[in-house]
Structure formats: C-alpha cells, structure tokens
matplotlib code that plots the C-alpha trace (Angstrom):
import matplotlib.pyplot as plt

x = [11.6, 12.5, 8.8, 5.3, 3.9, 0.5, -0.5, -4.3, -4.2, -6.5, -7.5, -7.7, -6.0, -8.6, -6.3, -5.2, -8.0, -7.8, -4.8, -5.4, -3.7, -6.5, -5.5, -8.7, -8.3, -5.8, -4.6, -3.2, 0.3, -0.5, -2.0, 0.8, 3.2, 1.1, 1.4, 4.9, 4.4, 6.0, 9.2, 7.5, 4.3, 5.9, 4.8, 5.3, 4.3, 6.1, 2.8, 3.5, 1.3, 0.1, 1.5, 4.3, 3.5, 3.2, 5.0, 3.7, 6.6, 6.4, 8.4, 11.8, 13.0, 16.7, 18.3, 20.2, 17.0, 15.1, 18.2, 17.2, 13.7, 12.8, 10.0, 7.6, 4.4, 0.8, -1.2, -4.9, -5.4, -8.1, -5.7, -2.5, -1.7, 1.2, 2.1, 2.6, 5.1, 5.3, 3.6, 5.2, 4.5, 7.6, 9.4, 6.5, 5.6, 2.0, 1.9, 0.4, -2.6, -3.9, -7.3, -8.4, -9.0, -7.2, -5.3, -1.8, -2.6, -2.0, -3.8, -1.8, -4.7, -3.4, -7.2, -7.5, -6.7, -6.4, -4.8, -7.2, -5.7, -6.7, -8.4, -6.2, -3.2, -5.6, -6.5, -2.8, -1.7, -4.6, -5.2, -1.1, 0.1, -2.1, -5.0, -3.3, -2.3, -5.6, -8.8, -11.1, -10.7, -10.7, -8.6, -5.4, -2.0, -0.6, 2.9, 4.3, 7.3, 4.8, 3.4, 4.6, 5.6, 4.1, 6.5, 5.1, 7.5, 6.8, 8.8, 12.3, 10.7, 10.3, 7.6, 7.8, 4.9, 5.2, 3.0, 3.7, 1.7, -1.0, -1.8, -3.9, -5.6, -9.2, -9.8, -8.7, -5.1, -5.7, -5.1, -6.5, -5.5, -6.2, -6.3, -9.6, -10.7, -10.8, -13.2, -15.6, -18.3, -15.9, -12.4, -11.2, -7.6, -5.2, -5.5, -2.0, -3.5, -2.0, 0.3, 1.9, 2.2, 3.5, 6.5, 7.6, 8.1, 6.1, 6.8, 4.0, 4.5, 1.4, 2.2, 4.4, 2.0, 4.5, 4.9, 7.8, 9.4, 12.4, 15.1, 16.7, 16.1, 12.6, 14.6, 17.0, 17.3, 14.6, 15.4, 16.5, 12.9, 10.5, 8.0, 4.6, 4.1, 0.5, -2.2, -3.3, -6.5, -5.0, -4.2, -7.8, -9.0, -6.2, -7.1, -11.0, -10.2, -8.0, -10.5, -13.5, -11.7, -10.7, -14.4, -15.5, -13.3, -14.6, -17.9, -17.6, -16.1]
y = [25.5, 22.3, 21.1, 22.0, 20.3, 19.1, 17.6, 16.9, 15.1, 12.6, 12.1, 8.4, 7.5, 6.5, 5.8, 7.7, 8.9, 10.0, 8.4, 5.2, 3.8, 4.3, 6.0, 8.0, 10.0, 12.7, 12.9, 15.8, 15.2, 14.7, 17.5, 19.6, 18.0, 18.9, 22.6, 22.4, 23.1, 19.9, 18.1, 14.7, 12.8, 10.3, 9.8, 7.6, 6.6, 5.8, 4.4, 4.1, 2.7, 5.8, 8.0, 8.0, 10.3, 8.6, 10.5, 11.3, 12.0, 13.9, 15.9, 16.2, 12.3, 12.0, 10.0, 7.9, 7.0, 6.3, 3.9, 2.0, 1.0, -2.2, -1.7, -4.3, -3.6, -2.7, -5.7, -4.1, -0.8, 0.5, -0.3, -0.7, -4.7, -6.7, -10.6, -12.2, -15.6, -16.7, -17.2, -18.2, -18.7, -18.5, -21.1, -23.0, -22.3, -22.1, -21.1, -23.9, -24.0, -20.8, -21.8, -18.3, -17.6, -14.7, -15.3, -14.5, -10.9, -8.5, -5.4, -2.6, -1.0, 1.9, 2.0, -1.7, -2.0, -5.4, -8.3, -10.4, -13.4, -16.9, -19.2, -21.8, -19.2, -18.0, -21.0, -22.2, -19.4, -18.8, -22.6, -23.7, -20.8, -17.6, -18.8, -21.5, -18.4, -16.2, -16.6, -16.2, -15.0, -11.3, -11.6, -12.7, -11.5, -8.6, -10.1, -13.7, -15.3, -18.1, -15.9, -16.4, -14.1, -14.0, -13.4, -12.3, -12.4, -10.1, -9.5, -9.0, -8.3, -9.7, -8.3, -9.6, -9.4, -9.6, -9.9, -6.5, -5.4, -7.9, -7.9, -5.2, -3.6, -5.2, -4.5, -4.6, -4.4, -7.3, -7.8, -9.4, -10.4, -8.4, -11.0, -11.6, -14.6, -13.4, -15.0, -14.5, -13.1, -10.5, -9.6, -12.5, -11.0, -11.2, -7.6, -6.1, -3.5, -1.6, -4.4, -5.0, -1.2, -0.4, -2.7, -0.9, 2.5, 2.5, 4.3, 4.8, 5.5, 6.0, 7.2, 4.0, 1.9, 0.5, 0.2, 0.3, -0.7, 1.3, -1.1, 1.5, 1.7, 2.9, 4.9, 6.0, 10.0, 11.2, 14.7, 14.4, 14.0, 17.1, 15.3, 16.1, 14.9, 14.4, 12.0, 11.6, 12.9, 16.2, 15.1, 14.1, 17.5, 19.5, 16.9, 17.5, 21.1, 21.1, 19.1, 21.2, 24.3, 23.1, 21.5, 25.4, 26.8, 24.0, 24.9, 28.7, 28.2]
z = [2.0, 1.6, 1.6, 2.1, 5.2, 5.9, 9.3, 10.5, 13.9, 14.6, 11.3, 10.0, 6.8, 4.2, 1.3, -1.3, -3.2, -7.0, -7.4, -9.2, -12.1, -14.5, -17.3, -18.6, -15.2, -14.9, -11.1, -9.5, -10.4, -13.8, -14.0, -12.0, -14.4, -17.9, -16.4, -15.7, -12.2, -11.2, -12.7, -13.1, -12.6, -10.3, -6.9, -3.6, -0.4, 2.7, 4.8, 8.4, 11.6, 13.6, 15.2, 13.0, 10.2, 6.6, 3.7, 0.1, -2.1, -5.1, -7.7, -7.1, -7.2, -6.7, -9.7, -6.7, -4.9, -8.4, -9.3, -6.1, -7.3, -8.8, -11.4, -12.0, -14.4, -13.7, -14.8, -14.6, -16.0, -13.7, -10.4, -9.0, -9.4, -9.4, -10.3, -7.4, -7.9, -4.6, -1.3, 1.5, 5.2, 7.1, 5.0, 4.0, 0.1, -0.6, -4.0, -5.2, -2.9, -4.2, -5.4, -6.5, -10.3, -10.0, -6.5, -8.1, -9.2, -5.9, -5.7, -4.0, -1.9, 0.7, 1.4, 2.7, 6.4, 5.7, 3.9, 1.6, 1.0, -0.3, 1.9, 1.7, 3.4, 6.0, 7.3, 7.3, 9.0, 11.6, 12.4, 12.1, 14.3, 15.2, 16.8, 19.3, 21.3, 21.2, 23.4, 20.0, 16.8, 17.9, 21.4, 20.7, 22.5, 20.3, 20.1, 20.3, 18.9, 17.3, 14.9, 11.4, 8.7, 5.6, 2.6, -0.9, -3.9, -6.8, -9.5, -7.9, -4.4, -1.4, 0.8, 4.3, 6.5, 10.3, 12.9, 14.0, 10.6, 10.5, 14.2, 15.1, 18.0, 19.3, 22.7, 26.4, 25.2, 23.3, 18.9, 16.3, 12.9, 10.6, 7.3, 5.4, 3.0, -0.7, -2.8, -5.6, -3.6, -2.2, -4.2, -6.5, -6.1, -3.5, -1.6, -0.2, 2.1, 5.0, 6.5, 3.1, 2.0, 5.9, 4.7, 1.5, 0.0, -3.0, -6.4, -8.8, -12.4, -13.9, -17.1, -17.8, -16.0, -13.7, -9.4, -7.6, -4.6, -3.2, -2.1, 0.5, 4.2, 5.1, 7.7, 5.3, 5.4, 3.1, 2.7, -0.9, -2.1, -2.2, 0.6, 1.9, 5.2, 6.1, 7.5, 4.1, 3.8, 3.1, -0.2, -1.0, -0.2, -2.4, -5.0, -4.7, -4.8, -7.8, -9.7, -8.9, -10.1, -13.1, -13.9, -12.8, -15.5, -18.0, -17.4, -18.1, -21.3]

ax = plt.figure().add_subplot(projection="3d")
ax.plot(x, y, z, "-o")
ax.set_aspect("equal")
plt.show()
C-alpha cells in the first residue's frame, strides 16, 4: 500500500493539534521515530481549500524532494515561527511601516483561518485596493483584478498570497477579506494562517528546530512521499489516542 488514507468528509479543518515546535512535548512522529516505527520525525503539510483534500506527509521523504526544501531557523521555542524580511503589497514595500514590536516575526499557524497583520498593512490593502470594490467590509465581489497580492519574504522564500486565498465566502455569493489587525491586545506577531499556508508546502523539522518550504510545484506528483490524505481532524484523533494509551501505560507502572 502506498499510504494510509483517512478521510472524514464534511469536517472542517481546525489546525494541526499537538504538532507545535515546543521541545518539552513529544509529538506523534517523534514517538514513532523513537519506537523505530518511522524512519524520521519530519512531517509536512500541503494545506488546500475545500473541497480539495489537504495532505499530511510523514516518514519516507525522498532525498530529491528534501533537496528542494529551503530551511530557516525556528525563532520561538513554543511555536513554529520565522523571521520576516519584507512585506510587499503588489510591488510596494511596506516593511518600514511595521509598528508592532514583534511584527517581523511570523507565526505559521494552520489553525488560524485568516492573516493577522500590522494595522498599516491592513489599512493599505483595504483602503487602497479592496474596499473600493465592496458594498461594505463584509460584502465584496469574490474576484476582482484590483485586489492586490501580498508578498511576504522569509529567508530565501517568497510567499505570494493572492485574493484567491484571503477573500473568503461571506453570504449571498459575496466574499469578505480574511485580514485581521494584530496588536498588543490580540497578537503581537504577524500570523500567517490558512491563506498563507495554502500557497506553500511546509516541512517541519522539530528535532533541529527548523521550518522548510518545498520549492517544487504544489501540484507536482507527490507519490514519492508516504502520505496521509485527510480532512485534518483525523490526525488529532490519532495523536490523542496514542498519547492516552502512553499515559495509561505509565499510570499502570
């Protein structure tokens, strides 16, 4: 069998529970590697919009694929996070406009449905481009050639986020911008949620505290990997069962 396949149609993706970068907490892939059930503790995520299935990669990573991964150090020890070197709306550089104390640190969070950005970037995107097409903040055409691209530059990686990803359905066939203002009372970091993560294939190396972005085509033949296709909640249930089993064994000793 090429891979184990779990699908749960109709269940919305809620993020990868239990797979943070926090060193003091062993995740399911680390445990499998420790028990010699897996060849590596690396895992990857190809997050896609519904109805296309998202894909979680694990175990037999091809060297050819790993050679196409650009790695960058994890900045925070409790969450997957990267240094941001540039924020561009279309070709306009707004990096120097960042006012958040930690605005140039980006949290990679598959559990956040929107982008959390500095207020200056949000206002520029909304008032210069997006809202001119809208009835109000929550009633906009889903597609417009006037909507801007948000380009975020990490270490050697450009993440290009188009309106296809940050404009989400609202009601009556309209859409709304999934852009939230980060701040000291909410999140003092830039948060690259689903709209950003849907544009890349992410590889996570917790052992070496580094985050990677696969540079090949997102639609490339992925059969070299051992994969799980899931509606992502499944892995949460598997991890929960495994850790409950380990805890039960520990209590019996």
